KOLDREN-673555 format. One record per residue (C-alpha): residue in one letter; x, y negated, z negated. Coordinates in nm, 4 decimals, always signed. Each point is the difference from the previous one (the first is absolute). Layout:
! KOLDREN-673555
- A|X|Y|Z
...
//
This chain:
! KOLDREN-673555
- M|-3.9813|-2.9166|-5.6581
- A|+0.1155|-0.2790|-0.2298
- E|+0.1003|+0.0997|-0.3496
- S|-0.0147|-0.1909|-0.3273
- M|+0.2904|-0.1549|-0.1880
- K|-0.1501|+0.1264|-0.3235
- G|+0.2741|+0.1072|-0.2405
- L|+0.2796|-0.1514|+0.2104
- K|+0.1845|-0.3229|-0.0714
- R|+0.2665|-0.1406|+0.2266
- T|+0.3340|-0.0093|-0.1786
- H|+0.2131|-0.1724|+0.2661
- R|-0.0253|-0.1847|+0.3277
- C|+0.1837|+0.1869|+0.2740
- T|+0.3341|-0.1810|-0.0165
- E|-0.0115|-0.0343|-0.3766
- V|+0.0997|+0.3684|-0.0050
- S|+0.3792|+0.0286|+0.0037
- A|+0.2877|+0.2368|-0.0764
- A|-0.0481|-0.0951|-0.3647
- N|-0.3291|+0.1955|+0.0098
- I|+0.1511|+0.3276|+0.1266
- G|-0.1563|+0.2871|-0.1916
- E|-0.3058|-0.2026|-0.1033
- V|-0.3597|+0.0677|+0.1059
- V|-0.1534|-0.3088|+0.1638
- T|-0.3362|-0.0931|+0.1482
- V|+0.0114|-0.2161|+0.3140
- M|-0.2809|-0.1246|+0.2211
- G|-0.0169|-0.1640|+0.3382
- W|-0.0474|+0.0470|+0.3740
- V|+0.1466|+0.2731|+0.2183
- Q|+0.2445|-0.1683|+0.2378
- K|+0.0721|+0.3258|+0.1804
- S|-0.0057|+0.3745|-0.0620
- R|+0.2361|+0.2628|+0.1450
- N|-0.0924|+0.3692|-0.0262
- K|+0.3132|+0.2153|+0.0384
- G|-0.1775|+0.3312|-0.0700
- G|-0.0070|+0.0887|-0.3674
- I|+0.1188|-0.3480|-0.0929
- I|-0.1745|-0.3335|+0.0603
- F|+0.1740|-0.3368|-0.0296
- V|-0.2267|-0.2987|-0.0643
- D|+0.1117|-0.3647|-0.0006
- L|-0.2192|-0.1692|-0.2605
- R|-0.0334|-0.3796|+0.0259
- D|-0.1210|-0.2700|-0.2335
- R|+0.0807|-0.3713|-0.0162
- S|+0.3423|+0.0719|-0.1518
- G|+0.1196|+0.2271|+0.2809
- I|+0.0249|+0.3708|+0.0913
- L|+0.0679|+0.3135|-0.2051
- Q|+0.0475|+0.3495|+0.1462
- I|-0.2258|+0.2751|-0.1371
- I|+0.0635|+0.3743|+0.0554
- F|-0.2670|+0.2707|-0.0005
- E|+0.1638|+0.3430|+0.0191
- Q|-0.1177|+0.3605|+0.0128
- S|+0.2661|+0.2022|-0.1766
- E|+0.0470|+0.3189|-0.1960
- D|+0.1774|-0.2150|-0.2571
- A|-0.2880|-0.1149|-0.2200
- S|+0.2019|-0.3000|-0.1223
- R|+0.0176|-0.1361|+0.3571
- A|-0.3401|+0.1031|+0.1322
- V|-0.3370|-0.1720|+0.0174
- D|-0.3105|+0.2209|-0.0232
- A|-0.1919|+0.1077|+0.3111
- D|-0.2893|-0.2431|-0.0498
- N|+0.2254|-0.3036|-0.0279
- F|+0.2128|+0.1166|+0.2945
- A|-0.3140|+0.0390|+0.2124
- K|-0.1031|-0.3538|-0.0891
- A|+0.3504|-0.1222|+0.0907
- E|-0.0371|+0.1646|+0.3423
- S|-0.3102|-0.2143|+0.0633
- L|+0.1725|-0.3336|-0.0668
- R|+0.0087|-0.2607|+0.2743
- S|+0.1274|-0.3561|+0.0207
- E|-0.1741|-0.2470|-0.2326
- F|-0.1651|+0.2616|-0.2229
- V|+0.0002|-0.1318|-0.3570
- V|+0.1402|+0.2561|-0.2423
- A|+0.1136|+0.0559|-0.3570
- V|+0.2987|+0.2281|-0.0568
- V|+0.1363|+0.1539|-0.3197
- G|+0.3482|+0.1467|+0.0218
- K|+0.3539|+0.0226|-0.1300
- V|+0.2721|-0.2397|+0.1114
- E|+0.2998|+0.1745|+0.1589
- A|+0.3218|-0.1056|+0.1674
- R|-0.0042|+0.0497|+0.3763
- E|+0.2093|+0.2976|+0.1015
- G|+0.2508|-0.1195|+0.2594
- N|-0.2445|-0.2120|+0.1987
- T|+0.0093|-0.3377|-0.1686
- N|-0.1298|-0.3014|+0.1956
- P|+0.2048|-0.3178|-0.0669
- N|-0.2609|-0.2079|+0.1875
- M|-0.2650|+0.0713|-0.2646
- K|-0.0063|-0.1442|-0.3492
- T|-0.1028|+0.3481|-0.1203
- G|+0.2250|+0.1805|+0.2498
- D|+0.1896|+0.1996|-0.2614
- I|-0.3051|+0.1583|-0.1678
- E|-0.3306|+0.1703|+0.0779
- V|-0.3012|+0.1213|-0.1946
- R|-0.0765|+0.3730|+0.0080
- A|-0.3810|+0.0059|-0.0185
- T|-0.1921|+0.2206|-0.2391
- Q|-0.3404|-0.1637|+0.0488
- L|-0.1668|-0.1931|+0.2843
- R|-0.3276|-0.1852|+0.0044
- I|-0.1368|-0.1521|+0.3192
- L|-0.1691|-0.3146|-0.1288
- S|-0.1116|-0.1274|+0.3394
- E|+0.0259|+0.1200|+0.3593
- S|+0.0717|-0.2286|+0.2933
- E|-0.0913|-0.0197|+0.3639
- T|+0.2883|-0.0449|+0.2436
- P|+0.0992|-0.3701|-0.0245
- P|-0.0301|-0.2090|+0.3198
- F|+0.3746|-0.0729|-0.0197
- P|+0.2998|+0.1427|-0.1863
- I|+0.0566|-0.1316|-0.3516
- E|+0.3658|-0.0910|+0.0380
- A|+0.2393|-0.2902|-0.0437
- A|+0.0757|-0.2285|+0.2959
- S|-0.3236|+0.1052|+0.1674
- K|-0.0164|-0.0373|+0.3786
- T|-0.3815|+0.0055|-0.0086
- K|-0.1692|-0.3123|+0.1381
- E|-0.0776|-0.2524|-0.2729
- E|-0.3687|-0.0204|+0.0965
- L|-0.0486|+0.3700|-0.0733
- R|+0.1982|-0.0190|-0.3217
- L|-0.2051|-0.2979|-0.1206
- K|-0.3261|+0.1796|+0.0790
- Y|+0.1150|+0.2789|-0.2327
- R|+0.1890|-0.2301|-0.2366
- Y|-0.0610|+0.2308|-0.2984
- L|+0.2054|+0.2633|+0.1856
- D|+0.2545|-0.2528|+0.1242
- L|+0.0577|-0.1044|-0.3618
- R|+0.1172|+0.3539|-0.0763
- R|+0.3099|-0.0569|+0.2162
- P|+0.3089|-0.0150|-0.2240
- D|+0.1411|-0.3222|+0.1489
- L|-0.3310|-0.1832|-0.0289
- Q|-0.0469|+0.1237|-0.3547
- Q|+0.3471|-0.1273|-0.0893
- N|-0.0951|-0.3433|+0.1388
- I|-0.3098|-0.0127|-0.2194
- I|+0.1961|+0.1233|-0.3020
- M|+0.2647|-0.2669|+0.0667
- R|-0.2721|-0.2651|+0.0184
- S|-0.1370|+0.1097|-0.3377
- H|+0.3491|-0.0103|-0.1507
- I|+0.0718|-0.3486|+0.1381
- T|-0.3328|-0.1318|-0.1282
- A|+0.0770|+0.1342|-0.3478
- K|+0.3450|-0.1622|+0.0047
- I|-0.1462|-0.3341|+0.1091
- R|-0.2415|+0.0113|-0.2931
- E|+0.2854|+0.0908|-0.2328
- F|+0.2174|-0.2897|+0.1196
- M|-0.2770|-0.2596|-0.0025
- T|-0.1112|+0.0953|-0.3494
- K|+0.3559|-0.0319|-0.1328
- E|+0.0212|-0.3452|+0.1623
- G|-0.3027|-0.1201|-0.1948
- F|-0.2608|+0.0257|+0.2763
- L|-0.3562|+0.0984|-0.0894
- E|-0.1860|+0.2328|+0.2376
- I|-0.3432|-0.1573|+0.0525
- E|-0.2633|+0.1225|+0.2462
- T|-0.1871|-0.2504|+0.2122
- P|-0.3397|+0.0651|+0.1646
- I|-0.0488|+0.1713|+0.3337
- L|-0.3343|-0.1732|+0.0627
- N|+0.0904|-0.3659|+0.0519
- K|-0.1175|-0.3193|+0.1614
- S|+0.0926|-0.0447|+0.3654
- T|+0.2571|-0.2787|+0.0427
- P|+0.0748|+0.0183|+0.3744
- E|+0.3487|-0.1407|+0.0541
- G|+0.2113|+0.2734|+0.1572
- A|-0.0956|+0.3438|+0.1329
- R|-0.3624|+0.1078|+0.0327
- D|-0.1712|+0.1178|-0.3170
- Y|-0.1736|+0.3324|-0.0464
- L|-0.3479|-0.0974|-0.1199
- V|-0.2257|+0.1910|-0.2401
- P|-0.3729|-0.0895|-0.0037
- S|-0.1719|-0.0568|-0.3346
- R|-0.3306|+0.1796|-0.0631
- V|-0.0771|-0.2135|-0.3056
- H|+0.0710|-0.3274|+0.1816
- P|-0.1534|+0.0482|+0.3472
- G|+0.1920|-0.1703|+0.2790
- N|+0.3101|-0.0424|-0.2149
- F|+0.3285|+0.1856|+0.0346
- Y|+0.3058|+0.0909|-0.1995
- A|+0.3397|+0.0146|+0.1702
- L|+0.2609|+0.2660|-0.0666
- P|+0.3249|-0.1706|-0.1078
- Q|+0.2673|-0.0726|+0.2594
- S|+0.2160|-0.0575|-0.3067
- P|-0.0654|-0.0975|-0.3633
- Q|+0.1491|-0.3451|+0.0746
- L|-0.2529|-0.2341|-0.1621
- L|-0.0750|+0.2305|-0.2897
- K|+0.3643|+0.0387|-0.0966
- Q|+0.0348|-0.3788|+0.0050
- L|-0.2966|-0.0167|-0.2367
- L|+0.1787|+0.2478|-0.2272
- M|+0.2865|-0.2499|-0.0193
- C|-0.2557|-0.2672|-0.0963
- S|-0.1152|+0.2424|-0.2697
- G|+0.3465|+0.0126|-0.1523
- F|+0.0995|+0.3580|+0.0810
- D|+0.3413|-0.1187|+0.1124
- R|+0.1129|+0.3088|+0.1940
- Y|-0.2512|+0.2164|+0.1862
- F|+0.0404|+0.2928|+0.2356
- Q|-0.2285|+0.2495|+0.1684
- I|+0.0275|+0.2920|+0.2394
- A|-0.2805|-0.1511|+0.2032
- K|-0.2162|+0.1479|+0.2749
- C|-0.0535|-0.2580|+0.2764
- F|-0.2095|-0.0090|+0.3171
- R|+0.0408|-0.1855|+0.3290
- D|-0.2161|+0.0384|+0.3074
- E|+0.2746|-0.0461|+0.2577
- D|+0.1620|+0.1798|+0.2910
- L|+0.2272|+0.2795|-0.1149
- R|+0.3629|+0.0885|+0.0683
- A|+0.2318|+0.2717|-0.1263
- D|+0.0517|-0.1900|-0.3263
- R|-0.3575|-0.1274|-0.0458
- Q|-0.3204|+0.1535|-0.1316
- P|-0.3456|-0.1478|-0.0697
- E|+0.0517|+0.0919|-0.3654
- F|+0.3425|-0.0070|-0.1555
- T|+0.1718|-0.0289|-0.3374
- Q|+0.2150|-0.2853|-0.1148
- V|+0.2100|-0.0614|-0.3084
- D|-0.1430|-0.3350|-0.1025
- M|+0.1436|-0.2365|-0.2588
- E|-0.0229|-0.3559|-0.1279
- L|+0.2189|-0.1880|-0.2501
- S|-0.0465|-0.3263|-0.1907
- F|+0.2564|-0.2726|-0.0701
- V|+0.2294|+0.1177|+0.2826
- D|+0.1447|-0.1179|+0.3291
- V|+0.1273|+0.1775|+0.3142
- D|+0.3197|+0.1401|-0.1521
- D|-0.1824|+0.1560|-0.2957
- V|-0.2361|+0.1996|+0.2226
- I|+0.2800|+0.1082|+0.2323
- E|+0.2246|+0.1072|-0.2892
- V|-0.2532|+0.2309|-0.1665
- N|-0.1002|+0.1565|+0.3328
- E|+0.3619|+0.0618|+0.0968
- R|+0.0509|+0.1936|-0.3216
- L|-0.3268|+0.1893|+0.0560
- L|+0.1087|+0.1069|+0.3494
- Q|+0.3481|+0.0891|-0.1241
- Y|-0.1503|+0.2142|-0.2767
- I|-0.2462|+0.1995|+0.2130
- F|+0.2389|+0.0556|+0.2923
- K|+0.2737|+0.1288|-0.2301
- D|-0.2392|+0.2217|-0.1973
- A|-0.1977|+0.1404|+0.2935
- I|+0.2567|+0.0453|+0.2779
- G|+0.3365|-0.0798|-0.1572
- I|+0.0599|-0.3163|+0.2035
- D|+0.1934|-0.2829|-0.1670
- I|-0.1301|-0.3429|+0.0998
- P|+0.2704|-0.2608|-0.0636
- L|-0.1399|-0.3156|-0.1584
- P|-0.0662|-0.2738|+0.0728
- I|-0.1769|+0.0895|+0.3247
- P|+0.1053|-0.2374|+0.2827
- R|-0.2328|-0.2904|+0.0798
- M|-0.0665|-0.1659|+0.3325
- T|-0.2303|-0.2909|+0.0803
- W|-0.2877|+0.0568|+0.2404
- Q|+0.1607|-0.2364|+0.2514
- E|+0.3313|+0.1879|-0.0049
- A|-0.1795|+0.3351|+0.0338
- M|-0.1921|-0.1205|+0.3052
- D|+0.3048|-0.1603|+0.1620
- R|+0.2260|+0.3030|-0.0532
- F|-0.2423|+0.2908|+0.0313
- G|-0.3215|-0.1374|+0.1551
- S|-0.1945|+0.1446|-0.2933
- D|-0.1039|-0.0956|-0.3523
- K|+0.0666|+0.3623|-0.1000
- P|+0.3383|+0.0587|+0.1603
- D|+0.1661|+0.3389|+0.0208
- T|+0.3616|-0.0739|-0.0923
- R|+0.1322|+0.3551|+0.0452
- F|+0.1391|-0.0968|+0.3412
- G|+0.1177|-0.3147|+0.1775
- M|-0.1284|-0.1124|+0.3388
- E|-0.0953|-0.3364|-0.1529
- L|-0.1679|-0.2747|+0.2011
- V|+0.2174|-0.2788|+0.1376
- N|-0.1498|-0.3399|+0.0855
- V|+0.1479|-0.0977|+0.3368
- S|-0.2310|-0.2967|+0.0643
- E|+0.2796|-0.2590|-0.0014
- T|+0.2192|+0.2170|+0.2213
- V|-0.2638|+0.0364|+0.2751
- A|-0.1461|-0.3519|-0.0255
- G|+0.0252|-0.1603|+0.3448
- C|+0.0813|+0.3261|+0.1801
- G|-0.1597|+0.0889|+0.3296
- F|-0.2208|+0.2808|-0.1332
- S|-0.3498|-0.1498|-0.0303
- V|-0.1280|+0.2767|-0.2312
- F|+0.2479|-0.1195|-0.2620
- T|-0.0318|-0.3741|+0.0589
- S|-0.3815|-0.0058|+0.0119
- A|-0.0163|+0.1857|-0.3330
- L|+0.2273|-0.2644|-0.1524
- E|-0.2007|-0.2853|+0.1534
- N|-0.3155|+0.1439|-0.1628
- G|+0.1587|-0.0060|-0.3452
- G|+0.1043|+0.3647|+0.0012
- S|+0.3368|+0.1710|-0.0160
- V|+0.2174|+0.2508|+0.1840
- R|+0.1464|+0.2787|-0.2105
- G|+0.1759|+0.3269|+0.0691
- I|+0.1184|+0.3262|-0.1515
- N|+0.3113|+0.2006|+0.0820
- A|-0.0511|+0.3755|+0.0363
- K|+0.3640|+0.1021|-0.0485
- G|+0.1246|+0.2715|+0.2332
- Q|-0.3199|+0.0120|+0.2079
- G|+0.1270|-0.1819|+0.3086
- E|-0.0482|+0.3098|+0.2155
- M|-0.3611|+0.0511|-0.1055
- P|-0.1943|+0.1196|+0.3096
- R|-0.2265|-0.2542|+0.1668
- K|-0.2988|+0.2224|-0.0751
- K|+0.0658|-0.0278|-0.3735
- I|+0.0494|-0.3771|+0.0225
- D|-0.3348|-0.0238|+0.1810
- A|-0.1568|+0.1995|-0.2851
- L|+0.1388|-0.2550|-0.2469
- V|-0.1522|-0.2811|+0.2091
- T|-0.3382|+0.1747|-0.0134
- F|+0.0416|+0.0451|-0.3766
- A|+0.0807|-0.3706|-0.0418
- K|-0.3131|-0.0996|+0.1912
- D|-0.2120|+0.1764|-0.2627
- F|+0.1236|-0.2624|-0.2478
- G|-0.0767|-0.3017|+0.2165
- A|+0.3076|-0.0249|+0.2236
- K|-0.0530|-0.1073|+0.3577
- G|+0.3171|+0.1883|+0.0837
- L|+0.3472|+0.0815|-0.1251
- A|+0.3243|-0.1366|+0.1440
- Y|+0.3152|+0.2091|-0.0239
- I|+0.3719|+0.0137|+0.0666
- A|+0.1566|+0.3460|+0.0215
- I|+0.3781|-0.0124|-0.0443
- L|+0.1492|+0.3144|+0.1491
- P|+0.3091|+0.1665|-0.1541
- D|+0.2213|-0.1532|+0.2704
- G|-0.1255|-0.3513|-0.0825
- T|-0.2262|-0.0487|+0.3031
- R|-0.3492|-0.1249|-0.0727
- K|-0.3496|+0.0793|+0.1162
- S|-0.2639|-0.2593|-0.0857
- S|-0.3619|-0.0788|+0.0751
- F|+0.0697|-0.3754|+0.0160
- A|+0.3698|-0.0529|+0.0881
- K|-0.0894|-0.1583|+0.3364
- F|-0.1654|-0.2918|-0.1836
- M|+0.3076|-0.0837|-0.2093
- T|+0.3600|-0.0952|+0.0628
- D|+0.2872|+0.2305|-0.0930
- A|+0.0990|-0.2423|-0.2766
- E|-0.3544|+0.0045|-0.1438
- M|-0.0077|+0.3792|+0.0088
- D|+0.3439|+0.0201|-0.1651
- A|-0.1140|-0.2347|-0.2787
- L|-0.3161|+0.2054|-0.0543
- V|+0.1907|+0.3280|-0.0206
- Q|+0.2503|-0.1579|-0.2393
- I|-0.2586|-0.1346|-0.2475
- M|-0.1702|+0.3417|+0.0050
- G|+0.3278|+0.1713|-0.0886
- G|-0.0308|+0.1988|+0.3217
- E|+0.2773|+0.2512|+0.0725
- N|+0.0564|+0.2605|+0.2684
- G|-0.2717|+0.2645|-0.0294
- D|-0.2622|-0.2230|-0.1704
- L|-0.3604|-0.0711|+0.1000
- L|-0.1274|-0.3521|-0.0739
- L|-0.3777|-0.0522|-0.0117
- F|-0.1717|-0.3401|-0.0107
- A|-0.3484|-0.1364|-0.0693
- A|-0.1162|-0.3566|+0.0608
- D|-0.3280|-0.1403|-0.1356
- K|-0.1485|-0.1599|-0.3104
- D|+0.2001|+0.0983|-0.3098
- K|-0.2803|+0.2212|-0.1313
- V|-0.0099|+0.2025|+0.3235
- V|+0.3793|+0.0245|+0.0305
- W|+0.0340|+0.1178|-0.3607
- D|-0.2750|+0.2570|+0.0449
- V|+0.1416|+0.1321|+0.3274
- L|+0.3654|+0.0271|-0.1030
- G|-0.0790|+0.1069|-0.3563
- N|-0.1951|+0.2981|+0.1304
- L|+0.2424|+0.0631|+0.2862
- R|+0.2986|+0.0404|-0.2365
- L|-0.2028|+0.2545|-0.2005
- E|-0.0965|+0.1893|+0.3153
- L|+0.3632|+0.0120|+0.1098
- A|+0.1055|+0.1154|-0.3490
- R|-0.2539|+0.2832|+0.0175
- N|+0.1125|+0.1010|+0.3479
- L|+0.3690|-0.0153|-0.0948
- D|-0.0525|+0.1832|-0.3314
- L|+0.1323|-0.2881|-0.2115
- L|-0.2545|+0.0376|-0.2831
- D|+0.1496|+0.2020|-0.2843
- K|-0.2782|+0.1182|-0.2324
- N|+0.2580|+0.0682|-0.2716
- Q|+0.0984|-0.3684|-0.0098
- Y|-0.2135|-0.2265|-0.2206
- N|+0.0426|-0.3684|+0.0857
- F|-0.2080|-0.2186|-0.2307
- L|-0.0536|-0.3688|+0.0653
- W|-0.1988|-0.2849|-0.1518
- V|-0.1471|-0.2382|+0.2576
- T|-0.0758|-0.3358|-0.1631
- E|-0.1252|-0.3497|+0.0802
- F|-0.2751|+0.1027|+0.2388
- P|-0.1968|-0.2747|+0.1722
- L|-0.2933|-0.0946|-0.2216
- L|-0.2303|-0.0328|+0.3013
- E|-0.0297|+0.1215|+0.3569
- W|-0.2047|-0.1507|+0.2810
- S|-0.2905|+0.2092|+0.1256
- E|-0.0590|-0.0599|+0.3717
- E|-0.3266|+0.1887|-0.0285
- E|-0.1400|-0.2119|-0.2841
- K|+0.1920|-0.3181|+0.0887
- R|+0.1044|-0.0519|-0.3608
- Y|+0.2720|+0.0843|-0.2457
- V|-0.0456|+0.3234|-0.1944
- A|+0.1938|+0.1235|-0.3018
- M|+0.2806|+0.2350|+0.1047
- H|-0.0419|+0.1982|-0.3239
- H|-0.3084|-0.1300|-0.1827
- P|-0.1256|-0.3469|-0.0984
- F|+0.1249|+0.0292|-0.3610
- T|+0.3698|+0.0075|+0.0972
- M|+0.2122|-0.2797|-0.1465
- P|+0.1936|-0.2237|+0.2413
- M|+0.3672|-0.0578|-0.0733
- E|+0.0208|-0.3110|-0.2165
- E|+0.2420|-0.1779|+0.2372
- D|-0.2545|+0.0409|+0.2857
- L|-0.3079|-0.1330|-0.1840
- E|+0.0273|-0.3414|+0.1669
- L|-0.0296|+0.1704|+0.3422
- L|-0.3518|+0.1281|-0.0757
- D|-0.1478|-0.3300|+0.1208
- T|+0.2325|-0.0642|+0.2928
- E|+0.1368|+0.3295|+0.1393
- P|-0.1834|+0.2907|-0.1661
- G|+0.1428|+0.2474|+0.2531
- K|+0.3501|-0.0618|-0.1407
- V|-0.0916|+0.0717|-0.3622
- R|+0.1734|+0.3066|-0.1442
- A|-0.1705|+0.2253|-0.2527
- K|+0.1328|+0.1438|-0.3245
- A|-0.0732|+0.3389|+0.1536
- Y|+0.2159|+0.3098|+0.0261
- D|-0.0230|+0.3406|+0.1669
- I|+0.1987|+0.3097|-0.0854
- V|+0.1102|+0.1860|+0.3159
- L|+0.1569|+0.3438|+0.0388
- N|+0.1400|+0.1173|+0.3334
- G|-0.2297|-0.2273|+0.1990
- T|-0.3132|+0.0869|-0.1978
- E|-0.1663|-0.2535|-0.2270
- L|-0.0405|+0.1770|-0.3335
- G|-0.1870|-0.2876|-0.1579
- G|-0.0112|-0.3677|-0.0646
- G|-0.1066|-0.2686|-0.2378
- S|+0.0251|-0.3618|-0.0920
- V|-0.0051|-0.2601|-0.2697
- R|-0.3612|-0.1141|-0.0331
- I|-0.1421|-0.3495|+0.0073
- F|-0.1142|-0.0973|-0.3469
- Q|-0.0456|-0.3779|+0.0379
- N|-0.3440|-0.1151|+0.1167
- N|+0.1273|-0.2789|+0.2263
- I|+0.2256|+0.2369|+0.1977
- Q|-0.2748|+0.2620|+0.0257
- E|-0.2479|-0.2597|+0.1291
- K|+0.2553|-0.1192|+0.2573
- M|+0.0579|+0.3608|+0.1131
- F|-0.3744|+0.0560|+0.0511
- E|-0.0234|-0.3291|+0.1886
- I|+0.2833|+0.0923|+0.2395
- I|-0.1532|+0.3388|+0.0867
- G|-0.3382|-0.1609|+0.0604
- L|-0.1860|+0.1119|-0.3126
- T|-0.2359|-0.2644|-0.1358
- K|-0.0385|-0.0374|-0.3771
- E|-0.3431|+0.1574|+0.0300
- T|+0.1270|+0.3022|+0.1934
- A|+0.2988|+0.0408|-0.2316
- N|-0.2280|-0.0072|-0.3042
- E|-0.2408|+0.2433|+0.1604
- R|+0.2776|+0.2507|+0.0709
- F|+0.2455|-0.0576|-0.2829
- G|-0.1953|-0.1996|-0.2580
- F|+0.0517|+0.2570|-0.2755
- L|+0.3788|-0.0355|+0.0369
- L|-0.0026|-0.3795|+0.0319
- N|-0.2230|-0.0311|-0.3069
- A|+0.2363|+0.2209|-0.1993
- F|+0.2894|-0.2263|+0.0971
- Q|-0.1698|-0.2884|-0.1856
- Y|+0.0643|+0.1731|-0.3318
- G|+0.3779|+0.0185|-0.0113
- V|+0.1779|+0.2158|+0.2544
- P|+0.3664|+0.1016|-0.0353
- P|+0.2446|-0.0102|+0.2910
- H|-0.0160|+0.3505|+0.1439
- A|+0.1273|+0.2138|+0.2852
- G|-0.0347|+0.3544|+0.1192
- L|+0.0722|+0.2680|+0.2523
- A|-0.1551|+0.3175|+0.1357
- F|+0.1738|+0.2752|+0.1909
- G|-0.1555|+0.2872|+0.1908
- L|+0.0384|+0.3262|-0.1892
- D|-0.0795|+0.2011|+0.3141
- R|+0.2708|-0.1749|+0.2009
- I|+0.2669|+0.0315|-0.2654
- V|-0.0627|+0.3738|-0.0435
- M|-0.0033|+0.0429|+0.3805
- L|+0.3486|-0.1490|+0.0255
- M|+0.1326|+0.1898|-0.3012
- V|-0.1037|+0.3389|+0.1429
- Q|+0.0983|-0.1116|+0.3538
- A|-0.3464|+0.0628|+0.1445
- D|-0.1062|-0.1630|+0.3267
- S|-0.3463|-0.1018|-0.1198
- I|-0.1719|-0.0854|-0.3272
- R|-0.2498|+0.2737|+0.0898
- E|+0.2739|+0.2434|-0.1048
- V|+0.0010|-0.1341|-0.3574
- M|-0.3766|-0.0434|-0.0532
- A|-0.2172|+0.2939|-0.1003
- F|-0.3012|-0.0821|+0.2191
- P|+0.0861|-0.2670|+0.2593
- K|-0.2116|-0.1434|+0.2785
- V|+0.0915|-0.0045|+0.3703
- K|+0.0418|-0.3052|+0.2214
- D|-0.3708|-0.0763|+0.0349
- A|-0.0333|+0.0087|-0.3823
- S|-0.1892|+0.3294|+0.0069
- C|+0.0623|+0.3171|-0.1998
- L|+0.0208|+0.3059|+0.2246
- M|-0.0520|+0.2330|-0.2953
- T|-0.3242|-0.1473|-0.1433
- D|-0.1255|-0.1793|+0.3140
- A|-0.0134|-0.3296|-0.1895
- P|-0.1329|-0.2540|+0.0811
- N|-0.3326|+0.1562|+0.0867
- L|-0.3717|-0.0684|+0.0193
- V|-0.2010|-0.0255|-0.3207
- D|-0.3600|+0.0914|-0.0660
- A|-0.2612|-0.2546|+0.1086
- Y|-0.1375|-0.0314|-0.3538
- Q|+0.3421|-0.1171|-0.1249
- L|+0.0011|-0.2833|+0.2530
- E|-0.3604|-0.0835|-0.0812
- E|+0.0845|-0.0301|-0.3698
- L|+0.2741|-0.2468|+0.0898
- G|-0.2140|-0.1942|+0.2467
- I|+0.2427|+0.0735|+0.2820
- A|-0.0892|+0.0611|+0.3645
- I|+0.2514|+0.1346|+0.2497
- V|+0.0201|-0.2127|+0.3142
- N|+0.1471|+0.1621|+0.3103
- P|+0.2762|-0.2364|+0.1183
- K|-0.0899|+0.0808|+0.3635
- E|-0.3439|-0.1459|-0.0542
//
């Protein structure tokens, strides 16, 4: 039966007790990790968020070492996850210290025990590095969150958030909250919509980001804004995506690209050094979008390993292999990567790489395997002369023992295929060192990208991104070649965040809307409140947002952002613990004037 805490006050968390407290009487409270009854003496590992402390209940003729019969009987009833309060004296362990525990040189000899709450047997062990399936752990997330490693992740997240606030405040940023219930401005991912009871048939949208509102704050003269902002996107999920996530959002007035990059470099340097002791040398390297795509096939390149793409289009132009030549005739390219030392890779594994490449749009994958003795095996050698093959191997830097892999198609497909293939090979060959932190700025993104689905240009970032001044004249003639004053911060192949200088001149903003097919009427309907504000004196401004979940995930070396969020969703955006989303009562829908239509009908 549960007892009351009345009269007891916790004096220490478990690992706050140390050798300095030897001889003192302390009161500790927490969960029973495990209990071991040795006959006349019971050892209990008591756990709270700080860690584990060993408690001893002993029957002894020595009154100074003994606990009374009632308390010993209660100790005999303890099972895992019981919640208890213990009063006792801190002692040094007698010849059985545990160097693997923070409190391994001490223990508490109990004089009083209260069972505050009993527990059923948990559906899985509460232990670090759990082998239990994630689905079961997420269903019982409140138990999963008791695991020491997961608790440390959440504690680390709290610490990092506090340090971000500390840094931003010292840098003159004001923390300002923006609304969660907003107007829908569809230009990006799908919005989560919230129906209005007061305005039947009308909807709010949950913010995908505070983008327009933070620009309005610059119009309002606040100069430097930041927010730890909750954001929502109704999109397909991956390991580093959730329908609701947290971003560190900021905007600055009277700045350009270098100013935003400089303050964010110092922010990252500060939190990485403070939280995990990693020194980030500044300045962080920069690479243009074009260079990143050409060398790594990705706008978020992982630079911890080589295996860079090589453009061999000129080398194979006019060869006898039609797969290569037809790609070039259709305006594409032929590129390759060199998997050093993999020339003897079994055919079965090469076939698996071909299958992998097809998932990213490849029609196939050509290869040359150079065996240790210099002989070659190739999927296309019969279509090329020896001289052509020699030239191809040479430009690829091919040596005895190497495996050369090639893709031929439109640039976008080739980049996607080889960019993902080099990552797959790096995973298979164990080339990704989690203790290495390679930061990179990717700059000069294309302002626009062509949407085959919509048959129009769309903004690569958002329609308020400033073109590079030297490319402004291309807006009328070759909009696809215009570069943006946009920048992403990348860590180990993961985009941590991105931002841009914003358009603040009306003529450029109108031209941008025109290029992406937004009429003046549509633009005013969606963004009129921002455009109106810009008529009253708007400063040049720029900003950036980075994903807090992603940055913590990489700092604690987790494989998924679910491991650094208290209550995450699964891939279909549902919560296994609460069964959200779920049906609501009919009267709630009636109040909102909403009818549910079965899609099958």
